[in-house]
Steps between C-alpha positions, in 0.01 A plus 500: 500500500136541588301308746142396484257377767253218476293537182594848415694600195567799263687506168676808383284557195190511720686740745575749221149499382395563856735796518352648192143441638602728791639757270813531722839340557394273777754222517522169650632397850844360546670211679838464665571142405691350204515691176479224236178315574162563333160393626250383237124485547361215713400201298238339720294494812245259634139585427334324795232731636604447872870538431705748690788555255842488634685825559869537450778734380759361258831655429831415381880561571748495218826298497793666662742394228472403140573133548347424840173324563379714790194678361191472724124513494336622817147452616376723783181644651348167467137460590233211425770274393599138573737385225695631211659385168762649262555401133675627186250308285183674598220333700436183302690271733391672828300305754400559859649174605844591365495846651725602788330558836556845648684521828260677726787636714654693215373835368659457153616230271834539318565290197879493435753379253345653179751564218572829300281445184674517167219712385155482687368216725132502623401327810134427597432490873163353619374538842226274635236550767346172402520268207252707305576841651834656374656796344780530240768745430763512235829681547768530244873527575722683253868445423721727723786647289759584756730661239223737397417590862851616569504745212171675551309712744169335616269729708230347718223691676337381817222688671298451825277689746514469872118500570255361243188583709535859654241734616408838349761763602756233596846513323635209310849444382591379147851369444641459140825321472723504187773236470752456230561130469768533228864614520473809262374843604140588389508866396229765481250288703158664552199355686148608448268475788110528468313586816126486540332823580361358821865503638679823604874487509622643843857387495762340266854394501724369228852340553611639167382765249185720540128418537235737379185437706270689262601312187608177657834491319806362678815608316739245633803552278757215497461162673828315542523131450385317818367833657154517660321823583160581608222770497272536815163694446267561793148589392189589692180303414227738418202286441352136542543241236792408282819704428817412294851603460665360183860543411690391180843546331425709210850613399840328515831537313379808312181336364146454594396150611261327254192373691439241236856364526528499881581126493761548220868560496494743794368243730417550867173618657432870418173566670322479842148558631399567857148540620313590816134431580345718767221293670154651462270479802153356443227556757176304538252578234752665277640391179810595303486552130811442273492581134739458208355768279732463205475125460247237413515124544624534858496199734470556875626267767493467879725300714348180658623517862490117544701405189701821448395489127350795308165395359320676225208705601178381312128492517547200727719690762311561816340853479628595839860480375494705186274568201590591140302785377360563146782738423754227580598680834525308819307573817675351797288419809740285721851550617787312331744520205366573152682539171422485122644404168454603136573284193779642288595258204512164668581634850277616787687793641413631839589700805826468675333567843155375608236751608480450866150568666497492887189379670304687752663548830499762788779683661778294662477490876840542670517475889702781637488440872288327772480614864320422804249723701527344846269766663205370317617159426522521121753546217530714197637446150641763268513420128583661177304454172716487193356646167203638710269733280374664813843642587454762223179605653665520836793711358254739348308572811810510725641760271184718547460433876673835575212699334201355690449185284464172686801286555543163319385302802186710554424497132509121488288465799236731346496281205457204730741300266844380589709280263590282783262277713593288801316202653551670846599840632456841355670629175646845505652670198843659588584640156748423229369141460532413872216360724476389848265220627461614869355316801493146378397270801800322650310166478478528124781261370508686159314741285412485126568814310338575154608788280296626205578726219326839456233339278414247780520225233841350561646380841805344671509346835749414774475313840709659783571293818471661841803580706563350838419793718592310828873505384689820434515570133803461291616774252505379144844516330574782246607380165715694256304424182165315514474466116792357287535392139738293303551394144502119402852369530631786717579483866197512727505799739507479878254626746654673800373606837650823616332528843347254754408506862751386754456139624327386186590266214409569133291241331420463123190327359360409162137490629289777660394274787863464608467112534864430482805725463712436182796709618635698802724795538508863377575410141299268265553405133196330351545207254224628263255772438186527724357661808686468827444618862739604778423538868683523836459240786572575862753252629345463838120518431520361138244772408511585134462847366291620224630371160629730220428386154791479245453464125769360266419526136685313214518687166495197272515487115155495346402159383352483154138390458420152414208451267282210382494648163822570308608858578848640397772559745449859629809704413362834400264776595283433184147590610413736777149479658281798553238556765286772641751565792797547271312795337469690827767755517613862560606625156635836617563707811569882477631746590780332706595667717140605575409833661125554571371206304594170334336349207494129418394356174382131546347220307216278651306243286133495499490150653662650815248771604712665768856519647656658800792763507660543836780742581761444775786715641835364559415374845206296361225709621198534269459862378206462267289229323297531170268279311553475126228423248533316175307765308770753582876509410635782705499617863635825652617486859551810721839507665498872611473405868748213481844564656799500259666161461483162345163315459377168365179388334356159488238384243295198593196308364297280747789509736749402231799739483551576142731811467711703736754776454639816678486873420609827668299796641686827490320838548614807315 
């Protein structure tokens, strides 16, 4: 049984045309719910201009026995909704007045007591935001033949990814699960996996059979009735934008599965698609161009933050958001979520993941420590800037300090530019992204810190309160892990303090100002994802230590986009966008191992006039840095004076990390 959200739909015929359009076997996503329900295309929606269409997911659960009336329809992920109606006779008799009012305390609605159809039974579900603003979905329940189920093997494939929005060079984990819902053994099972070139497989594990990472073929073998097995693939993300991993059952019981007959006698869900979208940073004055070179008639959309609805980008869209160019490409000027669709038959098919553009921001400021200078009646603050472009400059000059070059601190002073400014005191660069604001007058109740990127165009800020220097300071507690993650539905991890000063209590807060503690003790389990703070308080003086920041991130399933226009339910990696940044790459690196030189072939579009190639050793020290020009495609690097060992290179454009890999230097 498939599920569909809001006004989204997709019929199999359109899906198959889409697969042909992509010139590849890219198959649809799967669902883990009942097996004998079908969703037909929505039959209506309100046309009022100011209507925010209701959003909801509709799924079904089959009867548990042939003669019981316990089938169910379940509405979940409900938004912009006040009432709902259900009918076997279409929408003719539906009215807002007769509709059932949603219970705001419940996250989903379960419609129970439905019979096992003799053949097919279609139900229309209408959800209202107002009397004239509504959305319809039609779901069809099929007869469940329990006698047939006992005598056959029924394979289902479910697939998921742990992080839908990673960064470049991060590793994501794809999990593909195969379940035999029947009693017979499925023999000779083979799963084909298609992996985007922007993903590099670094690890895989299969419960049964063998997996070939180069071809993507998982030779499972036999799957017994009731058995469930899994394949885990860890892949490194190589570039920004969209990447996909698609899996499908292509051979079972000695024969190849027919794509056209996937909903036929074999039954079950035999395909799964997972996607990741690496956010693209957009600085002030910059724009990001996205192109679908192989397709015409493309529609572009941006997500309206206030309504949560994807709206089509047209000539009337404010030009500071995005502009459609003459070649049908899209120039994005503002941070947000963007996507696209292409008409295939009667269905607008689009991207499974949105293109995420991050707005301009400076390095994040994290307070490391605060201490008093009683001799001169002042205090100092030590901070670390995360994702600080200047740290690369510092590393380069620190690495060459032993041959007479200026140190990082001296170099930054000569430039008379620091990425960190303070409303009081003197800022000193310590190296490795650390800075100290020294000699802040004790009478200053707080200071405002502003961090800018290396371009000076993007900034972030933080206000730091002064310590009470008349009272002896309290050592901050030491936390085992300051960053934790968990998947939706799984147990929430616990933060633990492993060391704290004697005579202090440990307090936990959910606001940086530490207004009121939400918990005490050395162990704290949050109730939800978010940012938390921990500090120690002296039992006698009630003095509070510096607060340590803790981050808890929830890895939640990606919600499908909601469109004002009718766009098919996204279940396949049908159309992949192209952009200038996706063309930036190192095409070859040789020889490896290198002796006296290393040659790198690269590709750099004319629209991006230059890029930077930086080399590091295993300790992270910058060894060399080169500029790349778009009118060239090859660079030769001298390695004759480099020590033998492992090295890394990083290719970046305007501060965006595009490609990185390792190589070996070995002298003959």
